[in-house]
N, C-alpha and C positions, 0 to 999 in steps of 0.2 A: 504494500500500500504506500503510495507516494503522496507527498504534500509539500507545498512551499513552506520552508522554515521561516517563520516571522516571529521574532522575539517580542514578547509583550513589552509595553513601554517601560515598566518598572525594572525589567532586566536590562534594556538598552540604557537606562539611566545609570547603571553601574559603570558602563563605559563612558558615559557623558561626564561622570564625576572625575574621571581621569583627565579628560581634556580640560575640564574646568580648573584643575589644579595649576596648570601652567598659565592660566589667565588670572591668577591670583594677584597680579600686579595692579589690577583694577581696584580702585578703592571701594571698600564695602560702604554702602550707604544705608542710612536709617530706614529707608522705605522698604528694604527687603528683610529687615530683621523683625522678630516678634517684639511687640511693645512690652513695657513693664507690666507686670500682671499681679492682680489681687486674686488669691486662690482660696475660695471658701473651704474650710476644713471639713473632712468627712472621713470616717474610719470604717473598717470592716465590721460586720456583725460579730459580737463576741461568741466564741464557740459554745459557751454554756447556754446562751439564748437560742442558738441554732439548733440545739437538741429538740426544741419544741416545734420544729418545722416538719413537714411531711417527709422531706428528704432526710433530715436528721433521724426521724423515727424509723425510716426504712433501713438505715444502715447502722443504727446505734448498737443493736445486739451483737452484730458481727464485729463491729469496731471494739466493743468491750471485751470480746473474746480474743482479740489480738492486740493487746496493749503495746504501744510503741511501734506498731506496724501500720502500713497503709495497704488498702485493697486496690488492686490495679487490674484493669482489663485492657488489652490492646484493641485499638480501633484501626484495623487494617483496611477494611472495606470503606470506600469513600462515602457511599450512601449511608452506611451505619454511622459514620463520623458526623454527618449532618443531622441524622435522626436523633443521635444522642444529645446534640446541642439543643435542638428544638424541644426535645422532651424535658431537658433540664430547665429551659426557659418556662415551659408550661407548668412545671412542678414547683418552681421557685415561689416563695411566699414573702420573703423579706428583702433579699438583695441579689443583684446580679452584677458582677464585675468582669468586664471584657477588655483584653489588651491585645492588639494585633498590629502587624506591620502593614498588611494590605487588606483593604475591604473593597471588593468588586462592586461596580455599579451594574449588576447583572441579576439574574433570577435568584440565585441562592443568597446573594447579598441583600436583595429586597425581602426574601422570605424571613431572614433572621431579623432585619430591621422591623418588619411587620410584627413578628413574634415579640420583640422587645417592647414595641408600643402597646401591644395588648397586655403584656405583663405589667407595664407601668400604669396602665389604666385601672388595673385591679389592685394597685397600691404597692407594687414592688419598686424599691429604689434601685435605679440602674446607673452605673458609672461606665462610660465607654471611653477608653484611651487608645488613640490611633496615632501611628507615625504619620507625619504630614506628607511624606513622599508617596504613601500608598492610598491617598484620598483623592485621586484625580477626578474632577467633575462631580465631587460629592458634597460640595459646600452647602448647596440648598437643602439637600436631604439631611445633612448633619445638623443644620440650623433648625430644621423641622423637628428632629428628635429632641434637640436641646430645649426647644420651646415647651416641651411637656414638663410639668412641674415635678415629675418623679424621675426625670432623666437629665443627667449632666454629661456633656461630651467635652473632652479635652484633646488637644493635638500636641504631639511631642515634636519639639524642634520645628515649629511652624515658620513660614515665611510670608512676607508681603512684598509686592501686591499679589493678590490671589489669582488674578488672570494671567500673570506672567511669572509664575513661580520659577521658571527656568533662569530668570535673572539672578536669583540668589546663588545658583550653582556656579555662576560666572564670577560674581562679586564677593561671595563669602564661602569659598570652597572648604576652608578649614572647619567651618561650623556645619555646613549642609552635608558634608560627606559622612557625618556621624548620625546614624539612624537607630531607632528602636526596633529591633528585629524580633522581640519577644512575642510569644503567642500563649496566652492563658485565658481560661474561662472558668469562673468560679460562681457557683450557685449556693446561696444561703450559708456560705462558709462551711459547707458540708461535702460538696462534690466539685471536682475540677476536671478540666481537660487541658493537657499540656502536650506539645509535640511540634510537628513541622508545618501543619496546615494553616494557611491564612483563610480568610472568608472570600470565596469567589467560585465561580462555576468550574474552573479548571481543577480545583482542589476537591470537588465533590462529585465528579463524574457527570457533569452537566454541560460540558463544552464539546462540540462536535469536532473541533480542530485540535485541541490540546488537552491532555489530562496528566496531572502529576500523580504518580504512585507515591503514597506518603504514609506516615505513621503518626498517630496520636495515641495517648493513653488516657483513659478515664480513671480518676483516682479519688478515693475516699479515705477517711481515717486520719492517722497521725500527721501527715504532711500538709493537709489542706490549710490549717491555720497559717502555716509558713507561706503558702501561696498568697493568702489574703494579705499578710503583712508585707510581702514583697510588692503586691499591687499598690498598697497604701503608700509605700515610699516612692514609687514611680508617679503616682497620682499627685503627690505633694511636691515633687521635684521641681527645680527651677526651670527645667526644660519643658514642663507640661503646662499648656496655656488653655484656659476655658475658651471654647469657640464663641461664647457670648461676647468676648472682647476682641474677637478676630473677624467674625462674619456678621453680615447684616441680619436684622431680625427676620424670622420666618414670615412669609406672607400667608394669608388665609388659604390661597390657592395651593400652596405647597403641600398642605395636609391632605387635600383631596387627590393631588397628583401622585403622592406616594401610594395611597390606597389603590388608585386607578392603575398604577404601574404594576403592583403586585397582582391585581386581578387580570391584567392584560397578559403578563408572562405566564401566569398559572393556567390561563384559559386556552393556550395554544395546545395543539396535539402533543408536542414535545413536553410542554409544561405539565399537562395531565399525566402523561406517561411517567414523568419523573416524580410527580407527587404520589402516584400509586406505588412506585418503587420505595419511596421514603416511608410511606405508611405501612408497607409490608416488612420493613426492617424490624428485627427483634428488639432493637433499641428504641423503637417508637413508643413503647410503653415502659421505658426505663424507670425503675424504682416505683412504678405505679402498681403493676401486677406482681412483679418479682424482680429481685436484684440479679444482675448478671453474675456469672461465676468468677468472682474476684480471686486473684492470686495475692496472698497476704505476705508482705515482705517489708523489711526495714528500708526506708526510702528517704533520700535527702534531696532537698531543693538546692540547686546551684544557680546563681544569678549574678550578673554584673550589677555593680552599683549604678544607679541612674546618672551619677555624676560623670560617668564615662562619656555621656553625650556632650559634656562640657570640657572634656580632656582633663578632668580633675579626679583622677583615680590612679592608684598604684597597681602593679601586677598582682600583688598579694590579695587585692580586692576583686579580681576578675573571675568570671565564670570559668575561664580556661584553667586557672590554678585550682579552683575548687573542684572542677570535674576530674582533673588528673589526680588530685589527692583522694577524692572519693573512690575512683576506680582502682587506685593502687598500681604498683608496678607489675606488669604481666610476667608470669612465670612460665606459662605453657603456650598460650595463644592469644592473639589480639585480632578481632574482627571489626572492621570499620566500614560503615556505609555512609556515604556523603555525596550529594549531587555535585558539589563544587569542591575540588580537592587541589589545593595549592600548597604543597608541603614546605616550600623553601628548602634551601640547602640544609638548614638545621634539622628540619623534619626528616629529610632523607638520611642524614647521619644518625638520628635517633632511632629510626626504624631499622637501619642497617645494624646498629648496635644490638637491638633486640634479637634480630636474626642470628647474630654471632653468639648470643647467649642461649640459642636453642629455642627461641620463641617463634612460633608459626604466625606470620602476619599475613592477613588476607584483607584486600580492599576492594569494595564495589563502588564504582562511581559511574558517571554518565560517559558514554562514547561521544565523540565529536558530533555525530549525527543527531544524537538525542539531546546534547547539551544546548541550552538556550542562550548561553553566554560564551561566545567563542573566545573572548579575551581571557576568561577564567580557565578555559581548557588549555590555552597556550601556556599558562603558568604551571600546569600539571604535565603537559606533553613533553616539555623540555627536560623534565626530570624522570620521565618514565623509564628510560633505559637504565639509569643508575639504580632505580628501585628494583628493577628486575634482576640486575646483576647482584644486588645485595641479597636476593632470595625472596623478596616480597612477592606474593601472588596478587596479580591484578586482574580484575574483571570489569568490563565496561558494558553497561546496560544498553540494549538495542532500543531504537525508537519505536519498534513495533512490539515491545514487551506488553504482554497481556495484563490488563488491570486485575486486581483481586476481585472486583465485582463482576458478576456475569449476568446481572439483571438488566443491564442497559447495553445498547450497541456501543462498540468500541469507537474511540475518536480516531482521527487521522494520524495523530502523533502522540506518543507517550514519552514522558521524561521522568527519571528518578528524582524524588524530592525527599526521600527518607534521610534523617540524620540520627544515626544510632551507632553505639560502640558496645561490644561485648568483650569482657576480659576473663580468660581462664574458665569460661563456661560457668561463672559464678556471679558476676556483676555486669550491669549494663547501664548505659546512658541513653536517654531519648529526649529530644528537645528541639530547639531552634538553631543549634550551633552547626554552621558549616565549617569544615576543616580547611579554612583559608585565612589569610591575614586580615581580611575585613572583619570576620567574626572575632578574631583574637584582639584586634587593635582599634577598630572603628565602631562597629555596631555594638549595641547592648544585646545580650543573649541570655537565655535561661534554659533549664531542663532539669530532669530528675535522674539521680543515680540510685539504682534499685539493686538490692542484694537478693537476686532471685536466679537460681540455676535454671529454672523452667523458662523464664523469659529471656535469659542470656542464650539459652539453647535455640530459642526461636529466631534470634538474630543470626546465629551461626547457620541455621538451616536455610534462612533466606538467601544467604550467599551461596551455599552449596547447591540449592535448587536453581538459582540463577545461572550458575556456571554451565555453559553449554546449552541452556534452554532459552533463557531470555537475555543472556549477556554473552559478549565475546570473551574468550579466554585469551589474555594478552601474554605473549611469550617472546623470548629471543630466539632467532633462528641460529643455525650453526655458524652463520657468518656474522652474528652479533646484531642483526637488524631486528627491529620490533615487528612482530607479525600478530595477526588476530585470527584465532580459530573460532569458527562458527559451526554449530551442530544444527543441521537442518535436513529434513526428509531422510533421516536415518543415516546420514554420513557427515563427516567433518570436512569443512572447506577452509582453506587458508587464504587470508587477505594480506597483501603486501603493503597496502595503504590503508589510511583511516576508512573503514568500511562505511558505505552509505553516504559519506560526506561529499559534497560537490568539490570540484577543483578550486572554486573561488573560496570556499570555506577553509579548505586545507591551506591555500595560499595565505589567507588572513591569519591563521594560526602561526604559520611560518614567519610572517612579517612582525607579528606582535611578540613572539617569544623573546627576542633579544632586548626589548624595551624594558627600562628599569621601573616598571609599574606594579611589580608583584605585591607591594605593600598595600595597594589599593584594591586588589582583586578579592 
């Protein structure tokens, strides 16, 4: 199946940020910076009060039986991932806190907005924190949500003017290159969802052109108050600005337009088919009829300090250091799944050192054909041979990888978006963290470190299953050249060049690889 590869705007923005850096000689002007802000205080619902909610009552007995542990269930299926969010919104009685990098102006984005409005109307307090880079053409709808007395919306690291946001990336690259990449969803301080998915059709199997295969986890129990506390500190941070002080007041017509847009997208044949798939999900009745089969394990939240958005943070305060400390030093094996992999030379040396100590290192990332950011692939491709020589096993997901969900027709193009690590078959990390310098140094990130052999094994199996079936096996030939092995129609085929990628895309990677922009990728 072929399709024209068109990167979504927010992926192309990653490359635009690089160009903007060299235009930094332009003076930053006040018109593109966010204004001084008054931030009304608000805090998460106390855990003791949350016990009196429907969600709290549904999980309290199991949580009491597992003190100090969290119940976790993986949301592999994209339809399940949306159904779980909608079910939690419907079940919430006191509070909903949502934090995302991207919110699509599309069908699933509208569905979640509509569900939030309905929850607010029945009295649920809602706080929505979005990174400003991922809110393209959403200002009117965000203002509409914020106009509800039970909803407050804030933007992380916003810019002015709103209609020419690109100006800020030219005049203030040092500030605008720092984004909030976190993804969290918390209902009544009793249940949360953490992982790699943003809110948008391509993350929930509702885009005919592109779908990201991804991973979230639904979590209850011990770690949830930590999620709420982390949300509170981002909500109150100097980088978070109320949209009431950034956007114009909502117009009366905006309220009806939001409802009309939801009805219009839901009423199409594709919308009805998708709605039926969501309603059939076992997660559609989440915590109402019965709780899902949780895996109970000790779980730790790792998160960057929000001050990272202001460059006011030390390495010891970063999610990178917390994640590495939580996972510990691998003794037997390390499995890494990441859509964007830019290891730098230090990363190559570190992985080579693990191999010399007898640790089996396996990495699954996107092939060039599947990767939606060619510049990021260039940062990986130039170190691919060194990794293979060190003994690291490399697998690259194909663009026609089949999605976990079989209830809907497949899109024209798929891309890996999972961010997970498994260590020694005992511990794993899942979250928003891409293994690239941008996640380490520029973006704020978050995720969970889970001490579960069962869940770590699932990450290992994902790579083993992908090898030869939905991913290329990358090796060195006898002549020392990189080759790609593909298993198809019962036999192995060897590719001498980046398989599936056009000559222009391969040329672009070749041209970008020598440039000193790895720190920005």
